[in-house]
N, C-alpha and C positions, 0 to 999 in steps of 0.2 A: 435608410432601410433597404438599400439596393444590395443584392448579393455580391460578395467579393469572391473571385476565383483565386484560391490559394495555390492550387496545383490543378492539373487537368481533371482530376477526380474529386478534389476537395474544395468545398465552398463554405462560406460563413455569411450570416446575416445578423446584424445587430438591430433588434426591434427598438422602437422609441422608448420603451420603458426600461431598457437596459438588459433585457433578456436576450441571450445569444443562441442562435441556432446554427449548428455546424453539421455537415454531412459528408459522407463518402459515397459517391455514385459508383456502384459495382454491378454493372449490367449482366455480368456472367453469373451472379449469385441467385439462388432460389429464395433465400431468406432475407429478412431484415432484422437488425438489432437496434433497439431504441434505449437510450439511457438518459435519465434526468440526473445531472450532476450538480450538486450544491457544494460550494467551497466552504464547508463547515465540518469540523471534525474535533477530535479530542484536544488538539492544541488550543482551540478557541475557548475551552470550558474553564471557568474558575473552579478551584478545588472543590467547593461546596456542591457544584453541579456535575461532578465527574461522572461520565457515562450517559449524559443526557442526549447526546447526538445518536449514540447507538440505541438508546431506549426509543427515541423518536423514530428511528429506522424501523423498529419492530411495530410501533403503534400505527404507522401509516398503512399497514396491511390489515388492520383490525376493523375496518368498516368506514364507509362514508355515508353521506346523506342518500346516495343512490344505490349503494351496494353494501351488503354484509361482507364479512371476511370470506365466507364461502363463495359468494358471488364474484369476488375479486379473482380468486384463483380459478374458478370455473370459467370466467370470461376469457382467460388466456389459455388455460389448458384445454378448454373445450374447442379451440380452433387449432390444436396441435402445437401450441407454444409453451413456453415456461417463463417465469419471472422470478426475480431474486433481488437482493440488495446487499450492500456492505458499507461499513463505516471504517475509516482509518483516521490517522492523525490530522489530516488536513482537508478531507472531503468525504462526502457521502454520495453513493450512487444507487439509484433505483433503476432496474433495467429489465427488459423482456426481449424475447426473440421468437419469431414465427415465420411462416411463409410471407413473402413480400406483399401479397394481396391482403394480408391481415394487419397491415400497418395502422389503418384507422382505429382498429380495436385496441391494439397495443398502446397507442398514444392516448386514447381516451381513458383507458384503465389507469395508466401511470399518472396522468395528470389529475384524474379524479382522486386518486390516493394522495397525491402531493398537495392538492389545493383544498380538498373538501373532507379531510379526515375528521371524524366526530370526536375523537379523544374521549370516548365513553369511560367514566370512572370505573365501571365494573371491568371493562377490558384492560384498563391501566393496571388494576390490581392483579388480574390474571396474568398479564404479561410480565409484571414485576416478578412473580413466582417463576415464570419461564426463564427470565434472564438470570435470576439468582441460581437456578439450576444449571444454566449455561456457564456461569462463573465457577460453580463448584466442579463442573466437568473439566474446565481448563486447569483448575488447581489440582485435580487428580491426575493430570497428564504432565509429567515432569518435563517432557520435551517442549511443551508450550509454556509451562510455568517459568522455566529458566530464563526465557526471554523477558518476562516481566521483571524478574529479579535483576537481570542485566540492565534493562532500561533505567531502573531506579538507581543503579550505580553510575551509569554513564551520564544521566541527566538529573542529578539530585536537585530537588526543589523546583523542577521544571515540569510543565505539562507533558513533555515527552517522556518523563520518568514515571507517569501514571498509566495504568491500563486503560485502553480505550473503552472497555466494557464498564468501567467504574468499579466501585468497591461495594461491599455489602452495606456499609453505612450510608453511602450516597444514594444507592439504589432504593433503600428503604425510605429515604427522606423525600425523594422527588414526587411531586404531585401535579395535578392537572394544571394549576396556575403556572407552574414552572414551565411546562411544555408549551402552553399557549403563548406565554411571554417570549420564550426562546424562538419559537416559530415566527412570531411577529417581527422580531428584531434581527434574526439571522437568516431565515429561509426566504430571501428576498430576490427580486428580479436580477439585481446586479451581481448576485452571488451564484446565479444559476445558468447552466449551459445545457441545452438539449442537443444530444449527439445521436446521429442516425447513420448507420452503414448498411447498404444493401441495394437491392435492385429497384431503385426509384429515383426520381429527379429531385434536386434541391428545391425547386420552386414548389413542388407538391408538398414537401415537408414544411416549408415556411407557411404556405397557405393554410395548412391544417393547424399548425401551432398558433398562428395569429388569432384564431378563433378563441383560444384560451388565454391570450396574453393579458387581457384586461383584468383577469381574476388574480394575477400575481400581486403580492405585496411589493411595492416599489421600495428601493433602497440600495445602498452600496454594500459590497462584500465586507464583512468584519475583518479587522486587521488581526494578524497573528502576533502575539507577544514574542519578541526576539528570544532565541534560545540563549541560555546562559553559556558562557565560555567553558571550555574543557577545564577540569580540575587541575591539570598540569602535573599530575603524578599518577602512577598506576594504582589500581585498587582491586580488592578481592572481596566478594560477598558470598558467604555460604549459607544455604538454607538446608538444614539437616532434616531428612525424611527417610523413613524406613523403606527405601526402594531397593529393587534388585540391582540397579545400575546407578552410575553417576552420570547425570546429564550436565553439560556445561555449555556456556556461551562465552567466547573470548572476543571482545569487541574493541574497535577503535573508532574514535570520532573522525568523520571524513567530510567531504565537500558537499556543498549544496547543489541543487539542480541547476543553478546559474553559473557555477564555477567552471572556468574553461578547462580545468584539470579533470572534469567528470568523465570525459571520454577515455582518458588514460586509466582512470580508476575502474572504468567498466571492463577494460581488457585485463587490468591487474587482477581483478576479482575472478575472472575466468581462469587465468593462469594459476592463481592461488588455490581456488577450491570450488568453483561453481559446478563443475561437471566431472565425469569419470576419468577424463584425461588430465585433470588438474594435478598439480604437484602434491597437494595434501591427500587426495584420494589415492594416488599412486604410492606415496610414501607410507601413509598411516594405515591404509587398508591393504593395498596389494603387497608391499614389501614386508610390513611388520604384522599385519593381521590383527590390529588392535581394536578395530570397531567395524561394525557392519556397514555404517555409512558415516561420512563426514562431509560437510559442505560449508561453503562461505556464501554470504549474500550481501549485496550492496543496496542500500536504501539512501535516496536523496530527498531532502525536504526543502522548504523555502530558503532556509538560511544555515542549514547544517546537514549532516548525514552520518551514516556509520557503515562499517563493514563488520560482519559478525561471522565467526567460525563456530560451528556447533556440532555436537556429536553426543551419543550415549555409549557408554562402555563399562567394562569391568572396573570397579573402583581401584583395584590394585594396579591398573595400568594408567592411571590418571597422570602422574608426574611424567612418566616416559612419553606419553602422547603430547602433553603440553610442551615438553622440550623440543619435540619434533616440529610442532606447529611454529613455535617461536623461532626455531632454526630456519624454517622456510621463509618466515616474514623477514628475518634479518638478511637472508641470502638475496631476497628481492631488493632490499635496501642497498646492499653492497655491490651487486652485479646486475647489469641490465639483462633481461631475458634475450635469448637468441632471436634472430629474425624469423627462423622457422617456427618458434614457439609463439611469437607475436602473430605470425600469419595464421596459425591454427586458431588462436583465440579470436582474431578478427573474423575469420570465415565462420566460426561458430556463432558469434554475435550477429553477423549479417544474415546468416542462414536462419537463425531463430526468429529474427525480425521479419524476414520475408515470409516465413511459414505462418507467423502469427497474423499477418495482414491478409492471408487467404480466408480466414474465418471472419464472418460478419461481426460476430460478438467481440473477438479480439481486436478487430479493426475499430469498432465503436469504442472499446475501452481505451485504446491508444489515442484516438481522436479526442474523446472527452477529457482524458487526463491531461493531454497537451493544453487544451484550451482553458480548463478550469485552473490548472496550476501555473501556466505560463502566459495565458492571455493571447496566445498566438500558436501557429502551427509551423513547425520546421518540416518542410517536405521530405518524404522518404529519401529522395536522391541526395539531399543535403546531409541527412543523418549518415547515410552510407559513406559520403565523402569525408566527413569529419572522423568517423571511426577508422576509415582506411588510412587517414593521414597520421595517426598516432605512431610514434617511433619507439623503439626500445628504450632510448634515453629518457623519453617523457614518462614511460612506465616506471623506470627506476626512480626518477625524480618524484613522482607521486608516491611511491613506496617510502622514500625518505621522508616526505612530508607527513604521511598519514599512518604508517606502520611503526612509528617511533615508540619506544618503551613507555614514555611518559603519557601517551594517549591510550594505553591499553587498560581494559577493565575485564575482570574475570568474574563470572557468576556461576554458581553450582547449586544444583539440587541433588543431594547426595546422602547416602547413609554415613558418610564421614562425620565425625564429631568436631573436627578442628580443621583449620586452613593453614597450619604451620608449613612453612617452606614454599607455599604456592606463590606468594608475592615475589620472592626472589626469582622464581622461574619466569613469571610474566615480565619482570623488569629486565631480564637478561638481554 
């Protein structure tokens, strides 16, 4: 139970029950950010329980034995702070931020929510309606909906292909017994990391967390079912809706967070479409004026990942835009980027990383995500070294591996009534 110094400012302590406490000591900061990370998300859920992790995220704000829902928010907001939570495919996080002197309040409120939620049946039914409204809101936003359509195409029959929020059918079925059982078996000490970043010492964090540790359910982190392999051929899925625009997502299956090619993929994604200097933004937006915004994003999970290019545009310009995107993907596969382009991408990634670590909230997010996903922390200087070591040839090699036509999937939410000709463009 002795603290381990991971880097001069980063420390971690593993308590006897398997609960891990990690911190970043930032003496220059006025605030502190606290996060309770549990390694459970949409990928852990059987199809019949789809959306249960996100539903639980909502329910933990609805009252405990000591606090009503109003008292939870008032306790944090009343000292000038805020709290929130999110759920994704592989973990859930409950977090709060306030002045560093308010750390005891933040920790007490978050752990009260996490450990002592009442799961009142009346509140469950009310929150069910709220989440169904949230689901309807997403389905009314084609820029969001197209990502659900794409996930279903890229990961057919896999939990990654289902929406984290669940479906109307699963949300209506979930009851209190499902929540209590799922909390008992999944939200356990071995799956939980408490991450703190701000102006306080690691020993103080551990001392206060230890007071609550006996209330945690003991157990090991649930295993994630392995992702199904790529389908091995390109695919297109069209959802016809009477929208003004066509929204699309063009995705490729990519590397996991453990794959040594992930650093080259990080720079590849910046070069391809992550920012305004990227090839896609310059070609599709600036040269041809085909869309207001186009971007690409890289996501890595435990055993797979993806790169997704997305945009909304005039339906008449769809084929032309897709040909330009596929052309840029193929150009990256055929020719290594210049040293100057790689240098700009590298400096962008490192600059964004350094800027994010200035914020206690973003620092806590990075810290918690590292520990809950990797079980360790790669010090910032090592991350910088690995990014800086990526060569143009490694980026081209990653492009050849992951931007290949047989790995591409296209999803559309569009007023179009057919997808004729689109598969040929995607497979070019």
